[in-house]
C-alpha positions as CSV (number, residue, x, y, z in Angstrom):
1,X,16.6,10.2,-21.5
2,X,13.3,8.6,-22.8
3,X,11.8,6.0,-20.4
4,X,9.9,3.4,-22.3
5,X,7.0,1.3,-21.0
6,X,9.3,-1.8,-20.8
7,X,11.5,0.0,-18.3
8,X,8.7,1.0,-16.1
9,X,7.0,-2.4,-16.3
10,X,10.3,-4.2,-15.6
11,X,10.9,-2.0,-12.5
12,X,7.3,-2.6,-11.2
13,X,7.6,-6.3,-11.8
14,X,10.9,-6.5,-9.9
15,X,9.4,-4.6,-6.9
16,X,6.2,-6.7,-7.1
17,X,8.0,-10.1,-7.2
18,X,10.3,-9.0,-4.4
19,X,7.3,-7.9,-2.3
20,X,5.5,-11.1,-2.9
21,X,8.5,-13.1,-1.9
22,X,8.8,-11.1,1.4
23,X,5.1,-11.6,2.1
24,X,5.4,-15.3,1.6
25,X,7.4,-15.6,4.8
26,X,4.2,-14.4,6.7
27,X,2.1,-17.4,5.5
28,X,1.2,-19.7,8.4
29,X,2.8,-23.2,8.3
30,X,0.7,-26.2,7.4
31,X,-0.1,-28.2,10.5
32,X,0.2,-31.7,9.0
33,X,2.3,-31.1,5.9
34,X,6.1,-31.1,5.4
35,X,5.8,-28.6,2.6
36,X,4.1,-25.4,3.7
37,X,1.8,-23.2,1.6
38,X,4.7,-20.8,0.8
39,X,6.8,-23.4,-1.1
40,X,5.2,-23.2,-4.5
41,X,4.8,-19.4,-4.6
42,X,8.4,-19.0,-3.6
43,X,9.5,-21.5,-6.2
44,X,7.6,-19.5,-8.9
45,X,8.9,-16.2,-7.7
46,X,12.5,-17.3,-7.6
47,X,12.1,-18.5,-11.2
48,X,10.3,-15.3,-12.4
49,X,12.6,-12.7,-10.6
50,X,15.6,-13.1,-12.9
51,X,13.4,-12.6,-16.0
52,X,11.9,-9.5,-14.6
53,X,15.4,-8.2,-13.6
54,X,16.7,-8.9,-17.2
55,X,13.7,-7.1,-18.7
56,X,14.3,-4.0,-16.5
57,X,18.1,-3.9,-17.0
58,X,18.0,-4.4,-20.8
59,X,15.2,-1.9,-21.2
60,X,17.0,0.7,-19.0
61,X,20.2,0.3,-20.9
62,X,18.4,0.7,-24.2
63,X,16.7,3.8,-22.9
64,X,20.0,5.3,-21.7
65,X,21.7,4.6,-25.0
66,X,19.0,5.9,-27.3
67,X,18.5,9.2,-25.5
68,X,15.5,11.5,-26.1
69,X,13.1,10.8,-29.0
70,X,9.8,12.1,-30.2
71,X,6.8,10.3,-29.3
72,X,4.7,8.9,-32.1
73,X,1.0,8.3,-31.8
74,X,-0.6,6.0,-34.3
75,X,-4.3,5.4,-34.9
76,X,-6.4,3.2,-32.8
77,X,-6.4,0.6,-35.6
78,X,-2.5,0.4,-35.4
79,X,-2.6,0.2,-31.6
80,X,-5.3,-2.6,-31.8
81,X,-3.2,-4.5,-34.4
82,X,-0.2,-4.4,-32.2
83,X,-2.0,-5.5,-29.1
84,X,-4.6,-7.9,-30.6
85,X,-3.0,-11.0,-29.3
86,X,-2.5,-9.7,-25.8
87,X,-6.2,-8.6,-25.6
88,X,-7.3,-12.0,-26.9
89,X,-5.4,-13.8,-24.2
90,X,-6.7,-11.5,-21.5
91,X,-10.3,-12.2,-22.8
92,X,-9.7,-15.9,-22.8
93,X,-8.2,-15.8,-19.3
94,X,-11.2,-14.0,-18.0
95,X,-13.5,-16.5,-19.7
96,X,-11.5,-19.3,-18.1
97,X,-11.8,-17.7,-14.7
98,X,-15.5,-17.2,-15.2
99,X,-16.1,-20.8,-16.3
100,X,-13.9,-22.4,-13.6
101,X,-16.5,-22.6,-10.9
102,X,-19.1,-23.9,-13.4
103,X,-17.1,-26.2,-15.7
104,X,-14.2,-27.2,-13.4
105,X,-10.5,-27.3,-14.0
106,X,-10.2,-29.8,-16.8
107,X,-13.0,-28.5,-19.1
108,X,-12.2,-24.7,-18.6
109,X,-8.4,-25.3,-18.7
110,X,-8.8,-27.4,-21.9
111,X,-10.7,-24.7,-23.7
112,X,-8.5,-21.9,-22.5
113,X,-5.2,-23.6,-23.6
114,X,-6.6,-24.8,-26.9
115,X,-8.2,-21.4,-27.8
116,X,-5.0,-19.5,-26.7
117,X,-2.9,-21.7,-29.0
118,X,-5.4,-21.2,-31.8
119,X,-5.3,-17.4,-31.3
120,X,-1.5,-17.1,-30.9
121,X,-0.1,-20.0,-32.9
122,X,0.3,-20.6,-36.6
123,X,-2.9,-20.7,-38.5
124,X,-4.3,-23.7,-40.4
125,X,-6.1,-26.9,-39.6
126,X,-2.9,-29.0,-39.8
127,X,-1.8,-27.6,-36.5
128,X,-4.9,-28.5,-34.6
129,X,-3.7,-32.1,-33.7
130,X,-0.5,-30.6,-32.4
131,X,-2.5,-28.0,-30.3
132,X,-4.7,-30.8,-28.9
133,X,-1.6,-32.8,-27.9
134,X,0.1,-29.9,-26.2
135,X,-3.2,-28.9,-24.4
136,X,-3.7,-32.5,-23.2
137,X,0.0,-32.8,-22.1
138,X,0.0,-29.5,-20.2
139,X,-3.3,-30.2,-18.5
140,X,-2.1,-33.7,-17.4
141,X,1.2,-32.3,-16.1
142,X,-0.5,-29.5,-14.2
143,X,-3.0,-32.0,-12.8
144,X,-0.2,-34.3,-11.7
145,X,1.8,-31.5,-10.1
146,X,-1.1,-29.9,-8.2
147,X,-3.4,-32.8,-7.4
148,X,-0.9,-35.7,-6.9
149,X,2.3,-34.1,-5.8
150,X,1.1,-31.0,-3.9
151,X,-2.3,-32.5,-2.9
152,X,-4.2,-29.4,-4.0
153,X,-7.9,-29.8,-4.6
154,X,-8.8,-28.5,-8.1
155,X,-12.2,-27.1,-8.9
156,X,-14.6,-29.8,-10.0
157,X,-17.3,-27.4,-11.2
158,X,-21.0,-27.7,-11.0
159,X,-21.3,-29.9,-14.0
160,X,-18.7,-32.2,-12.6
161,X,-16.2,-32.4,-15.5
162,X,-13.2,-32.7,-13.2
């Protein structure tokens, strides 16, 4: 049986999410809040766990059905072409994390979301207004959830563009 990367990653994600869920019970309760600090992580973990489990099960079943196969190694150019989008989003995320203390949540989040859509979405200037609308909507929704509902202070940044 050939074990693909999807099977290994799925198994690791299932273990990781289950471990994080178990660790969330060790978080101290909030002294003056009805919702503790573990509520949002648990909510996300409960939503992500079934997807990780489906990834693992589907991949493991496919590995079992296909049986052994020869491994093919392509050139670096082929590998880069296959993972170009993933690498671009990682780079954008690290730039977002680097800019967050300096530019704040709104500015760095705006550029991250917009550039990620430009990198991953359909090409052409006609899509830019749609990307701007989606970016603004997502930022507003996340701001409302974290700042208004959960009362989380978001980074303002040194230049104060919060």
